[in-house]
Backbone as CSV, one residue per row, in Angstrom:
resi,resn,N_x,N_y,N_z,CA_x,CA_y,CA_z,C_x,C_y,C_z
1,MET,101.589,-2.465,101.273,101.601,-2.022,99.878,102.812,-2.579,99.135
2,ARG,103.998,-2.612,99.824,105.187,-3.134,99.160,105.016,-4.598,98.798
3,THR,104.309,-5.335,99.664,104.065,-6.749,99.374,103.218,-6.903,98.134
4,ILE,102.174,-6.082,97.998,101.310,-6.153,96.811,102.091,-5.783,95.566
5,GLN,102.915,-4.718,95.660,103.689,-4.288,94.499,104.670,-5.363,94.070
6,LYS,105.317,-6.001,95.054,106.257,-7.057,94.721,105.554,-8.211,94.044
7,SER,104.384,-8.602,94.591,103.610,-9.690,94.005,103.196,-9.352,92.589
8,PHE,102.739,-8.125,92.380,102.273,-7.713,91.055,103.432,-7.706,90.061
9,THR,104.606,-7.237,90.516,105.774,-7.220,89.635,106.142,-8.625,89.201
10,LEU,106.093,-9.563,90.139,106.417,-10.940,89.796,105.418,-11.518,88.815
11,VAL,104.139,-11.150,88.994,103.111,-11.653,88.080,103.314,-11.089,86.686
12,LEU,103.630,-9.784,86.598,103.878,-9.187,85.291,105.032,-9.887,84.597
13,LEU,106.050,-10.265,85.375,107.178,-10.977,84.790,106.736,-12.330,84.278
14,MET,105.899,-13.026,85.067,105.394,-14.319,84.637,104.592,-14.193,83.356
15,VAL,103.730,-13.187,83.319,102.883,-12.984,82.145,103.736,-12.723,80.913
16,SER,104.795,-11.914,81.071,105.628,-11.553,79.934,106.397,-12.740,79.407
17,LEU,106.565,-13.788,80.250,107.311,-14.960,79.825,106.452,-15.996,79.121
18,ILE,105.135,-15.789,79.139,104.260,-16.727,78.440,104.503,-16.622,76.942
19,THR,104.658,-17.736,76.280,104.915,-17.730,74.848,103.751,-17.143,74.087
20,ILE,104.058,-16.179,73.204,103.017,-15.590,72.359,102.778,-16.542,71.201
21,SER,101.639,-17.211,71.221,101.352,-18.197,70.188,99.880,-18.192,69.887
22,SER,99.506,-18.938,68.857,98.100,-18.977,68.483,97.325,-19.820,69.463
23,CYS,96.005,-19.598,69.506,95.157,-20.349,70.411,95.251,-21.825,70.105
24,GLY,95.270,-22.642,71.144,95.263,-24.088,70.959,96.625,-24.704,71.041
25,GLY,97.710,-23.887,71.014,99.050,-24.433,71.170,99.571,-25.038,69.897
26,ASP,100.689,-25.783,70.057,101.388,-26.328,68.897,101.294,-27.838,68.814
27,ASP,100.412,-28.459,69.600,100.275,-29.902,69.595,99.732,-30.358,68.254
28,SER,100.535,-31.106,67.524,100.139,-31.522,66.176,98.965,-32.475,66.199
29,SER,98.672,-33.064,67.378,97.539,-33.974,67.467,96.215,-33.240,67.555
30,GLU,96.271,-31.913,67.783,95.049,-31.128,67.883,94.453,-30.907,66.491
31,PRO,93.137,-30.809,66.386,92.517,-30.470,65.101,93.013,-29.121,64.624
32,VAL,93.043,-28.938,63.321,93.533,-27.695,62.742,92.762,-26.507,63.281
33,GLU,91.433,-26.678,63.450,90.609,-25.561,63.875,91.045,-25.000,65.222
34,SER,91.536,-25.859,66.137,91.889,-25.396,67.465,93.148,-24.542,67.460
35,ASN,93.922,-24.578,66.350,95.142,-23.799,66.270,94.918,-22.420,65.668
36,LEU,93.694,-22.144,65.236,93.427,-20.850,64.650,93.439,-19.781,65.734
37,PRO,94.183,-18.684,65.538,94.248,-17.645,66.562,92.977,-16.809,66.615
38,GLU,92.663,-16.344,67.827,91.604,-15.357,67.989,92.263,-13.991,67.837
39,ILE,92.150,-13.380,66.694,92.754,-12.071,66.485,91.787,-11.017,67.000
40,ILE,92.165,-10.358,68.095,91.307,-9.370,68.754,91.998,-8.024,68.681
41,THR,91.369,-7.066,68.027,91.978,-5.739,67.847,91.272,-4.643,68.630
42,ASN,90.074,-4.908,69.121,89.306,-3.918,69.878,88.721,-4.585,71.120
43,VAL,89.047,-4.041,72.283,88.522,-4.562,73.542,87.845,-3.407,74.278
44,VAL,86.588,-3.606,74.649,85.801,-2.563,75.313,85.416,-3.029,76.708
45,LEU,85.822,-2.249,77.723,85.393,-2.499,79.097,84.282,-1.517,79.438
46,THR,83.179,-2.025,79.975,82.062,-1.178,80.388,81.751,-1.436,81.850
47,PHE,82.013,-0.437,82.692,81.696,-0.505,84.115,80.365,0.215,84.327
48,THR,79.328,-0.530,84.687,77.995,0.041,84.884,77.640,0.037,86.368
49,PRO,77.374,1.208,86.972,76.994,1.249,88.399,75.710,0.464,88.629
50,THR,75.713,-0.418,89.604,74.526,-1.248,89.833,73.369,-0.453,90.424
51,ASP,73.655,0.687,91.049,72.601,1.513,91.634,72.142,2.615,90.689
52,GLY,72.542,2.538,89.442,72.152,3.542,88.463,73.251,4.551,88.222
53,GLY,73.165,5.207,87.096,74.184,6.178,86.730,74.800,5.828,85.390
54,ASN,75.624,6.721,84.895,76.228,6.532,83.585,77.339,5.492,83.628
55,PRO,77.398,4.607,82.643,78.488,3.634,82.593,79.803,4.307,82.246
56,VAL,80.886,3.689,82.684,82.236,4.132,82.332,82.760,3.169,81.284
57,ILE,83.076,3.712,80.102,83.467,2.873,78.973,84.866,3.248,78.512
58,THR,85.708,2.254,78.333,87.041,2.490,77.791,87.338,1.442,76.727
59,THR,88.045,1.858,75.677,88.339,0.974,74.548,89.834,0.921,74.302
60,ALA,90.350,-0.286,74.121,91.729,-0.476,73.686,91.690,-0.930,72.231
61,GLU,92.533,-0.322,71.401,92.534,-0.620,69.971,93.956,-0.848,69.486
62,THR,94.112,-1.743,68.541,95.403,-1.968,67.911,95.187,-2.356,66.462
63,SER,96.167,-2.049,65.620,96.123,-2.491,64.221,97.095,-3.635,64.001
64,ASN,97.653,-4.148,65.105,98.594,-5.262,65.032,97.914,-6.492,64.445
65,GLN,98.600,-7.174,63.539,98.011,-8.315,62.851,97.775,-9.515,63.772
66,VAL,98.408,-9.541,64.955,98.154,-10.624,65.892,97.279,-10.155,67.051
67,GLY,96.794,-8.928,66.967,95.896,-8.432,68.000,96.614,-8.128,69.295
68,PHE,95.944,-8.432,70.404,96.444,-8.085,71.731,97.062,-9.280,72.449
69,ARG,97.678,-10.220,71.730,98.215,-11.394,72.407,99.567,-11.117,73.058
70,GLY,100.200,-10.003,72.736,101.461,-9.661,73.371,101.232,-8.962,74.706
71,ASP,102.300,-8.337,75.223,102.183,-7.561,76.454,101.925,-6.112,76.095
72,PHE,100.755,-5.591,76.425,100.402,-4.224,76.086,100.379,-3.373,77.342
73,PRO,101.296,-2.409,77.446,101.386,-1.587,78.657,100.183,-0.660,78.791
74,ALA,100.039,-0.110,79.996,98.930,0.793,80.265,98.995,2.015,79.360
75,SER,97.871,2.374,78.790,97.823,3.556,77.927,96.653,4.456,78.296
76,LYS,95.495,3.860,78.521,94.315,4.654,78.850,93.995,4.533,80.339
77,GLN,93.242,5.496,80.833,92.878,5.520,82.244,91.386,5.292,82.411
78,ILE,91.035,4.489,83.414,89.647,4.240,83.786,89.370,5.026,85.062
79,ASP,88.370,5.887,85.030,88.006,6.695,86.201,86.711,6.166,86.798
80,LEU,86.793,5.631,88.017,85.627,5.096,88.701,85.342,5.892,89.966
81,MET,84.093,5.854,90.404,83.714,6.534,91.640,84.062,5.663,92.845
82,ALA,84.440,6.319,93.938,84.766,5.596,95.160,83.507,4.989,95.784
83,ASN,83.703,3.859,96.479,82.628,3.216,97.246,81.381,2.958,96.394
84,THR,81.618,2.414,95.227,80.537,2.166,94.264,80.658,0.741,93.726
85,THR,79.519,0.085,93.555,79.500,-1.262,92.993,79.195,-1.190,91.502
86,TYR,80.017,-1.879,90.714,79.888,-1.881,89.251,79.752,-3.304,88.734
87,THR,79.065,-3.426,87.613,79.123,-4.637,86.799,80.015,-4.349,85.609
88,LEU,81.060,-5.139,85.456,81.975,-4.979,84.328,81.611,-5.981,83.240
89,THR,81.323,-5.485,82.055,81.125,-6.349,80.886,82.231,-6.068,79.880
90,ILE,82.614,-7.094,79.157,83.748,-6.995,78.234,83.309,-7.451,76.849
91,ASP,83.598,-6.616,75.856,83.299,-6.936,74.457,84.587,-6.838,73.656
92,PHE,84.679,-7.630,72.586,85.888,-7.582,71.776,85.602,-8.047,70.354
93,THR,86.301,-7.425,69.430,86.101,-7.699,68.010,87.438,-7.755,67.281
94,ASN,87.402,-8.313,66.092,88.493,-8.213,65.128,88.043,-7.198,64.084
95,SER,88.672,-6.015,64.118,88.259,-4.930,63.232,89.351,-4.561,62.242
96,LEU,90.228,-5.516,61.920,91.281,-5.239,60.949,90.695,-4.822,59.609
97,ASP,89.586,-5.467,59.233,88.882,-5.094,58.008,87.610,-4.348,58.408
98,PRO,87.573,-3.025,58.239,86.390,-2.255,58.667,85.117,-2.666,57.945
99,ASN,85.267,-3.354,56.822,84.101,-3.827,56.082,83.663,-5.221,56.516
100,ASN,84.439,-5.810,57.407,84.099,-7.154,57.880,84.522,-7.287,59.340
101,ILE,83.824,-6.575,60.227,84.134,-6.615,61.654,83.579,-7.908,62.249
102,ILE,84.456,-8.665,62.909,84.087,-9.969,63.449,83.901,-9.856,64.959
103,ASN,82.755,-10.282,65.446,82.473,-10.264,66.880,83.089,-11.510,67.510
104,ILE,84.298,-11.366,68.051,84.995,-12.502,68.643,84.319,-12.943,69.935
105,LYS,83.600,-12.036,70.575,82.895,-12.408,71.807,81.911,-13.539,71.541
106,ASP,81.257,-13.511,70.387,80.322,-14.585,70.049,81.057,-15.916,69.927
107,GLU,82.280,-15.884,69.353,83.061,-17.105,69.224,83.472,-17.631,70.594
108,VAL,83.844,-16.720,71.490,84.231,-17.134,72.840,83.037,-17.726,73.583
109,LEU,81.862,-17.123,73.416,80.661,-17.683,74.035,80.373,-19.087,73.510
110,ALA,80.588,-19.283,72.219,80.358,-20.599,71.624,81.381,-21.623,72.112
111,GLU,82.549,-21.149,72.529,83.618,-22.016,73.022,83.926,-21.667,74.484
112,ALA,82.885,-21.432,75.257,83.062,-20.966,76.639,83.844,-21.954,77.490
113,THR,83.722,-23.269,77.206,84.444,-24.261,78.002,85.944,-24.232,77.734
114,GLU,86.370,-23.421,76.753,87.791,-23.326,76.421,88.363,-21.950,76.735
115,HIS,87.583,-21.071,77.346,88.046,-19.700,77.595,87.807,-19.299,79.040
116,LYS,88.678,-18.407,79.521,88.573,-17.913,80.899,89.249,-16.558,80.994
117,LEU,88.545,-15.579,81.552,89.127,-14.263,81.790,89.736,-14.209,83.183
118,LEU,90.955,-13.673,83.250,91.666,-13.509,84.511,91.933,-12.028,84.741
119,PHE,92.047,-11.649,86.009,92.207,-10.242,86.363,93.304,-10.098,87.408
120,ILE,94.032,-8.989,87.323,95.009,-8.673,88.356,95.167,-7.169,88.427
121,TRP,95.413,-6.661,89.645,95.525,-5.207,89.775,96.578,-4.855,90.819
122,LEU,97.069,-3.642,90.706,98.052,-3.103,91.625,97.408,-1.951,92.391
123,GLY,97.481,-1.988,93.715,96.881,-0.928,94.523,95.585,-1.396,95.162
124,ASP,95.161,-0.689,96.184,93.931,-1.044,96.895,92.721,-0.481,96.152
125,LEU,92.435,-1.083,95.010,91.366,-0.555,94.161,89.983,-0.960,94.641
126,PHE,89.851,-2.180,95.138,88.522,-2.725,95.402,88.426,-3.261,96.834
127,VAL,87.228,-3.138,97.386,86.950,-3.778,98.664,86.215,-5.100,98.448
128,ASN,85.723,-5.306,97.233,85.098,-6.573,96.858,85.215,-6.751,95.340
129,PRO,86.059,-7.681,94.876,86.881,-8.596,95.663,88.109,-7.901,96.239
130,THR,88.602,-8.443,97.336,89.827,-7.932,97.926,91.027,-8.633,97.287
131,GLY,92.217,-8.247,97.717,93.413,-8.885,97.184,93.932,-8.164,95.960
132,ASN,94.572,-8.913,95.071,95.137,-8.317,93.854,94.782,-9.108,92.605
133,GLY,93.737,-9.946,92.686,93.277,-10.635,91.484,93.628,-12.107,91.472
134,ASN,93.234,-12.798,90.392,93.417,-14.251,90.318,94.356,-14.692,89.214
135,ALA,95.110,-13.766,88.599,96.065,-14.193,87.583,97.260,-14.888,88.225
136,ASP,97.649,-14.438,89.435,98.764,-15.086,90.115,98.315,-16.340,90.845
137,ASN,97.091,-16.337,91.346,96.521,-17.502,92.024,95.076,-17.663,91.569
138,PRO,94.808,-18.599,90.644,93.458,-18.727,90.079,92.372,-19.014,91.107
139,LEU,92.750,-19.455,92.304,91.756,-19.747,93.319,91.367,-18.517,94.124
140,ASP,92.081,-17.387,93.923,91.669,-16.148,94.580,90.321,-15.704,94.031
141,ILE,89.577,-14.975,94.836,88.176,-14.679,94.506,88.060,-13.576,93.457
142,ILE,87.284,-13.853,92.422,86.776,-12.864,91.472,85.270,-13.082,91.406
143,ASN,84.513,-12.008,91.379,83.052,-12.130,91.365,82.549,-12.367,89.940
144,TYR,82.689,-13.610,89.488,82.209,-13.973,88.153,80.687,-14.034,88.158
145,ASN,80.079,-13.416,87.156,78.622,-13.462,86.998,78.183,-14.506,85.984
146,ASP,79.126,-15.109,85.293,78.770,-16.060,84.241,79.628,-17.310,84.334
147,GLN,79.095,-18.389,83.779,79.772,-19.678,83.784,79.602,-20.356,82.440
148,ASP,80.487,-21.327,82.176,80.317,-22.127,80.967,79.381,-23.299,81.268
149,SER,79.190,-24.172,80.308,78.242,-25.273,80.486,78.717,-26.301,81.509
150,ASP,79.995,-26.231,81.883,80.522,-27.126,82.912,80.488,-26.489,84.299
151,GLY,79.932,-25.279,84.375,79.849,-24.604,85.658,81.127,-23.908,86.069
152,LEU,82.067,-23.736,85.141,83.331,-23.063,85.431,83.241,-21.595,85.040
153,PRO,83.986,-20.719,85.717,83.875,-19.277,85.452,84.319,-18.899,84.055
154,LEU,83.642,-17.870,83.503,83.994,-17.351,82.179,84.571,-15.948,82.309
155,GLY,83.781,-14.974,82.765,84.315,-13.659,83.061,83.927,-12.542,82.118
156,LEU,82.977,-12.780,81.217,82.499,-11.703,80.358,81.668,-10.700,81.152
157,SER,81.203,-11.121,82.319,80.501,-10.229,83.248,81.001,-10.526,84.658
158,THR,81.431,-9.467,85.360,81.959,-9.623,86.711,81.480,-8.461,87.581
159,GLY,81.567,-8.630,88.903,81.124,-7.599,89.821,82.283,-7.024,90.626
160,TRP,82.267,-5.686,90.831,83.362,-4.987,91.508,82.814,-3.873,92.392
161,THR,83.360,-3.750,93.617,83.031,-2.638,94.490,84.317,-1.890,94.819
162,THR,84.352,-0.613,94.468,85.556,0.183,94.692,85.691,0.578,96.154
163,GLY,86.929,0.911,96.520,87.191,1.421,97.857,87.250,2.933,97.828
164,SER,88.070,3.496,98.688,88.244,4.948,98.719,89.194,5.370,97.608
165,SER,89.483,6.644,97.524,90.309,7.168,96.433,91.689,6.531,96.442
166,THR,92.277,6.372,95.266,93.559,5.696,95.105,94.706,6.681,95.112
167,THR,95.893,6.148,95.371,97.116,6.934,95.291,98.101,6.206,94.392
168,GLY,99.163,6.903,93.990,100.134,6.274,93.111,99.574,6.079,91.722
169,GLU,99.958,4.984,91.084,99.482,4.686,89.733,98.980,3.244,89.677
170,PRO,97.800,2.983,90.236,97.251,1.631,90.223,96.991,1.157,88.790
171,LEU,97.216,-0.122,88.572,97.034,-0.721,87.253,96.007,-1.836,87.327
172,PHE,95.289,-2.027,86.226,94.250,-3.051,86.136,94.497,-3.842,84.856
173,ARG,94.821,-5.125,85.003,95.150,-5.971,83.856,94.063,-7.018,83.643
174,VAL,93.698,-7.224,82.385,92.703,-8.231,82.016,93.322,-9.147,80.974
175,LEU,93.201,-10.454,81.193,93.708,-11.442,80.243,92.587,-12.387,79.856
176,LEU,92.469,-12.661,78.568,91.568,-13.705,78.085,92.433,-14.897,77.693
177,MET,92.269,-15.994,78.425,93.039,-17.200,78.161,92.220,-18.188,77.336
178,HIS,92.894,-18.792,76.348,92.283,-19.881,75.584,92.852,-21.178,76.124
179,GLN,91.979,-22.018,76.675,92.399,-23.247,77.330,91.644,-24.430,76.728
180,PRO,92.014,-24.821,75.496,91.284,-25.890,74.812,91.644,-27.270,75.351
181,GLU,90.782,-28.204,75.084,91.051,-29.596,75.441,92.345,-30.047,74.773
182,THR,93.189,-30.757,75.513,94.467,-31.223,74.997,94.597,-32.720,75.222
183,ASN,94.831,-33.463,74.153,94.975,-34.922,74.228,93.790,-35.568,74.950
184,GLY,92.604,-35.041,74.659,91.386,-35.613,75.232,91.120,-35.207,76.660
185,GLN,91.973,-34.340,77.224,91.796,-33.913,78.604,91.425,-32.434,78.657
186,ALA,90.448,-32.087,79.490,90.064,-30.696,79.644,91.209,-29.906,80.262
187,LEU,91.505,-28.744,79.694,92.570,-27.890,80.217,92.009,-26.853,81.188
188,LYS,90.834,-26.337,80.869,90.211,-25.352,81.745,89.669,-26.023,82.999
189,SER,89.913,-25.378,84.145,89.418,-25.889,85.413,89.263,-24.722,86.382
190,VAL,88.803,-25.007,87.583,88.689,-23.971,88.607,90.056,-23.361,88.888
191,SER,91.109,-24.184,88.818,92.443,-23.729,89.187,93.338,-23.415,87.987
192,SER,92.805,-23.417,86.768,93.639,-23.094,85.606,93.880,-21.590,85.552
193,GLY,95.108,-21.203,85.162,95.471,-19.792,85.156,96.314,-19.405,83.968
194,ILE,97.249,-18.470,84.180,98.018,-17.926,83.060,99.024,-18.915,82.494
195,ASN,99.306,-19.980,83.227,100.239,-20.981,82.725,99.530,-22.132,82.025
196,ASN,98.231,-21.995,81.821,97.452,-23.031,81.145,96.838,-22.452,79.889
197,GLY,97.274,-22.920,78.738,96.744,-22.419,77.477,97.525,-21.227,76.960
198,ASN,96.864,-20.406,76.175,97.491,-19.271,75.520,96.613,-18.033,75.636
199,ARG,97.251,-16.877,75.486,96.529,-15.617,75.622,95.818,-15.236,74.327
200,ASP,94.558,-14.848,74.448,93.862,-14.218,73.321,94.005,-12.707,73.408
201,PHE,93.975,-12.156,74.623,94.406,-10.767,74.800,94.938,-10.564,76.217
202,ASN,95.746,-9.512,76.353,96.469,-9.249,77.588,96.720,-7.751,77.627
203,ILE,95.887,-7.015,78.367,95.913,-5.547,78.294,95.924,-4.958,79.702
204,VAL,96.653,-3.866,79.864,96.716,-3.149,81.133,96.140,-1.750,80.962
205,TRP,95.320,-1.348,81.937,94.812,0.022,82.008,95.294,0.675,83.303
206,ARG,95.520,1.968,83.276,95.647,2.722,84.523,94.246,2.909,85.093
207,MET,94.145,2.994,86.408,92.832,3.162,87.021,92.889,4.226,88.106
208,ASN,91.864,5.064,88.131,91.760,6.116,89.134,90.397,6.040,89.797
209,ILE,90.387,6.091,91.141,89.138,6.052,91.882,89.071,7.275,92.775
210,ASN,87.964,8.036,92.632,87.824,9.237,93.463,86.351,9.539,93.738
């Protein structure tokens, strides 16, 4: 457990050191459109039991003008059942103007080859996938259910099987990375991670399994 905690602490430090900037980076050679930020103010996680039952839904909200691109500490708790397989789907919008809510998920789907969701957690939350996520090592296993047109993982739908009840204060972090083509070269790859591109959102939830 101490090894996992140490690894997670180091990853959180790495994440916090990523420059908070707009999607697409600051390369002046990039088209103007690629520098436009994805302002995401509402992120909804829906864990649906694959064997039936009520979904577990949690929402993170902010009125920050740059959305969730900074480091957002755990605020809400996700309660999942032990020894249960879930499909996690993720939705997100820009709701700064309640009269003009923008579905950013549609934009990400349209630019799937430039986006990738990464996950990391603290504690023995899952028996599948095992480990502590792929934000520290992008080659670690996450059960992605979706891919972009190049066959690379996207992460709007993923699969998770919980273990037994948790102890301590396990955390579950989700990051949406924007990894646009740079200087004619694809940035997104099987091994691209938190050091490639920029964050569209970066949120931590507390998680309880019983």
